[in-house]
C-alpha positions, 0 to 999 in steps of 0.5 A: 940059744935055743933054751933062751928062745924058748923062754924068750918066745913064752915071756913075749907070747904071755905079754902080749896075750895080756895086753891085747886083753886089757886093750879089748877090755876082755881082761879076766879076773885071772889075768888080773891076779897075773898082771899084779903078780907080775915080776919086773926090774931085777926081779924079771931078770932073776925070774927069767934066769931061773926058767933059762936055766931050767930050759937048759938043762932040760934041753941038754939033757933031753939031747944027750937022751937021744944019743944015748939011748938011755936015762940021764940024771940032771947031775952030770949035765955041766953043773959048773958051767951053768951056774956061772953062765945063769945063776951065779951073778944074781948071787954076786949082785946082792954083795955090793953093800953101802953105807945108808939105807938105799933102795935094795937094802942088800948090806945090813948085815956085814955077816951075810949081805944076803939077809933080808936083801931083795930078789932072794928066796925067802927062809923056810922055818921048817923043811918044806912038804912037797909032794915029791921032796923037791919041788911038785906041791901036794896035790899034783897028783890028786890020786896020792896020799899024804899021811894015806889021805887024800887031800881034799880040794881047796875049792871044797874046803872053801864052799865047807869051813870059810864061807860066809855071806855078805849078810852074815857078817860080824864086825869086831867090837873093838878094833877099826877096818884100818887095822885090817888095811894097815896090815896089808900096808905093811905086808905089802912093805915086806913081802911080794912072791911074783909068779911065772912070768909065762902063763904056757907051759915049757913042756908042752905049749899048754896055756896055764888059763885054757886047761885043766891040765897040771904041768909047769907052771899050771897048777889049776884049782879044781872045781868040786861038783855042785859046787854052788858058785859054778853050778853048770858052767862048764868050767872045771877049774879056776886058772892058778900059776905056781909062785916062780922058783928061785935060779937053781932051786926044785929039780936041778938045785942039786946041779949047784951042789945046793939044796934040791928044795925049790924056794920061791924069791921075795922081791922086797927087802925084808925090813919096815923100810917103807918100800911101798911108797918108794919102791924097791929098785933104783929105777922105780925109785927115781921114777917116782921121784919129782926131778924137775926140781932139787926139792926131794919131792915125790912125784904126783899127778899134774892133771887133778888134785883132792881139793887142792891136796895131792894125788898119786901120779898116773901110769905112763903104760899104754893099756890101762888096766884100771879102765873100770868105770865104764863097766861099773857106772856109764858106759861113757864115764871118763875112765883115768889110768892107775896110779903108780906108787913104790908098790905094783899092788897100789890099785888093788882096792881103794882103801890102799889106794887112800894108804898111798896117798896119804903117806906120799903127801907125808913125805912131801909135808916132811921134805917141805918141812925140813927144808924151812929149817935146813934152807942149805940142803939140796933136794938129795939130802932132803929126798933122804932124811924124809925117807928115813924118818918115814920108816921111823914112822912105819917102825913105831906104828907097827910096833908100837900100835899094830902088833897089839890088837893082833898078836895080844899082850902075852906075845907082845911081852915074850917076842918085842917088848923091849929093843935088845938092841941089832944082833948081827946073826939074826937073818931078819928074812921072811919066812915062807909060812909068814908070806904065805900063810900067817900074815894072810889071816886079814883076809878074815877082817876085810868087811864086804864095803869100802866104807865112805864117811862125810864129816859128821862120820855118817854114810856119805850121801852124795859118795856111797859105800862100794860094795868091795868087789866093786872098789877092785882097780878104781882109781877114778873112785878117787878122782872123781868120787871125793877124794881121800877124805871120806875113804879114811874116815871110813877107815878109823869110823868104821869097824873091821869084820870079826873073824869067827869060825862060823863066820871066816871070808865074806863071800866079796874075797871068796866069790867076787874078788877080781870080778869087773864083769859076768867072768867067774871071779877068784877064791882068795881063801882057795887061793891062799890054801892052794899057794901054801902047797905050792910052796911046799909049806908044812901042815898044821901040826908041823907049825904048831910043834914049831911054836911048841903047842900041842898037836892033836891027832884025835878029833877029841884033841882037835876040838880041845884045841879049836874049842868047837867039836863042830868045826874038828868034826868038820875039818876031820871029814874034809882031811882025815887027819889034823896033819893035813890041814892045810896051816894057814887054814888051820892058823885062822880057825883057832880061837884068838889068844887073849887080847889079840886077833889070830889064835896062837899059831900064827901069834907065834909065828908072826911076832916071831917074824918080826922079832927077826925084821926088828933085832936082825935091821941094823939101821932100826930106829932105835938102834944106836947111831941111826938117829940121835937122842933128840930125833929118837923121842920126836918118833917115839911120839909118832902118831896115825891120827896126826899124819892124818890131820895133817895130810887130809881135810878131816878136822877130828880123827879117833886118838887113836886109830887102830881102837874102834870108837863111835864118834859120838863118844868124842874123837880129838879135834886136830888141834889138840893132837901134838904135832912131830917134832922136826927141831931134833933134825935142825942143822947149824950151817957151820956144822 
């Protein structure tokens, strides 16, 4: 059909151009972001269905208007048949239910099998604030006022409020860089928002990366005049691609008798089920398994090891986005492919790669230990039991150890202290504001270096700590530069960056994101704010109202909330009204809650989301019938320090790897850290 042909041509053209740029070593920072955010597998089918639907209705509407010589409303364009043919199969697909947690996780609530499922829309806790009330982002029309004020350019806000030169970074006195990385690790288990798979407008054929026009799916970030980084360069915008819409939402949502509001898709499940290790689709999960034997192991690298320890397997893709070594070091240096893991973002930087490798090893260690306990178990049983334990590890570490330093003891007590039991009426689905704003707080805790330390937890003499922009998509640093141990020591032995109101985001993320050459890099702060507008997120005060907090309307009131007259004044100079402040910026600008590393707004949103994730998960580790009482007792003693000791050559670690302490204050020998007790998993053959 014509709509299918249009969609297919745009898709193929985009894929070809992307592959060619990688092949020619001419990939740009915006190419990298787009490739990382490309939908794959069933997510790609869902996104293409939405594009197919969009084009179908536009073509029918255009044809009818030519024939009738008048404007036609989209609601009259054969809605039911289109719904059945294009979108309905996607809706039905997630109603398949099974008894145990599998990759798709579309079955946990018996009341609503779509809750928490992969490839379903992010939920909204507040109504949207699109410019047209349906789909267009705020700022789409730069001359249109919001609350009687023009919105500032996100790059201008980034320059004036967020900018921090690397030399001015302040380190956190309490928490390690592992806190920062573990936040990203859990985020990649919960959220993945794919971009549109095409970079060419369906309306007029304009390429998003070659034009500064606003036309679907292009929503470029305008560069302000006299920008300190871009100077006299001719570039007037940073390419930006809208997140893919779910099928039947946006301008044509009412065609199905559903909400007209544009919704974005979450391609991952909403549960702490370690999908970043195992994959979120069955096809990917099978690829990641070592099926050469019936042992339940995950696939590992067959070309290289790390002092005889396992590394992630290499990608089998012909093009290699990780061929960055020649550009960074020696033009004749040996390149290696990207690693492959359960999540497509495992190569983003070597700190994240280190955690992927660590937990790959932990799965295989558990499988071997379980096989020793239960020689009669086959590979499938070993794989599933190890995966289930890994999910328990993740849930315990996140709720017991990670959330406290983030939201502080008061929000822990009010939201996620004692487990209340499973509640089938609670929707655990990830909220748009959590994925797009609140859980991006840790971008301001990222250090400008990826630390690598020797056995004495000092700067490594052979493998210096690279600047962050030289650690993006560099798996070769793990293969050829000391492996995992220096990186893990750097995460637990060095401090996180401290977010302060005058030193927010390091220039490594604000001016050098995905920078490999002379190409102008991306700005993560600007991307975050533009993404919030793309998703139609409500403004700062609306979210404070949602959380039962005051809504400052005056400079004096805002200064009281922020505890800073200067910051309040600077924000109001840009936004005019506090209502217009982008929620991500307002959230990260707030002073910390007691004992936490976010302000009251983000503490509320993060604690609320994790409360719903836990209470709405029928297979939560503490829920009766998921594990035995003995197994739950073992899981209570899960230790990140023990996981590090079991899967690296490191011999001493901080007993609590999220809490910073200099090594001279006394680290714990691995031999003194209790082992994880697997005896409750021993099964009698007769049973």
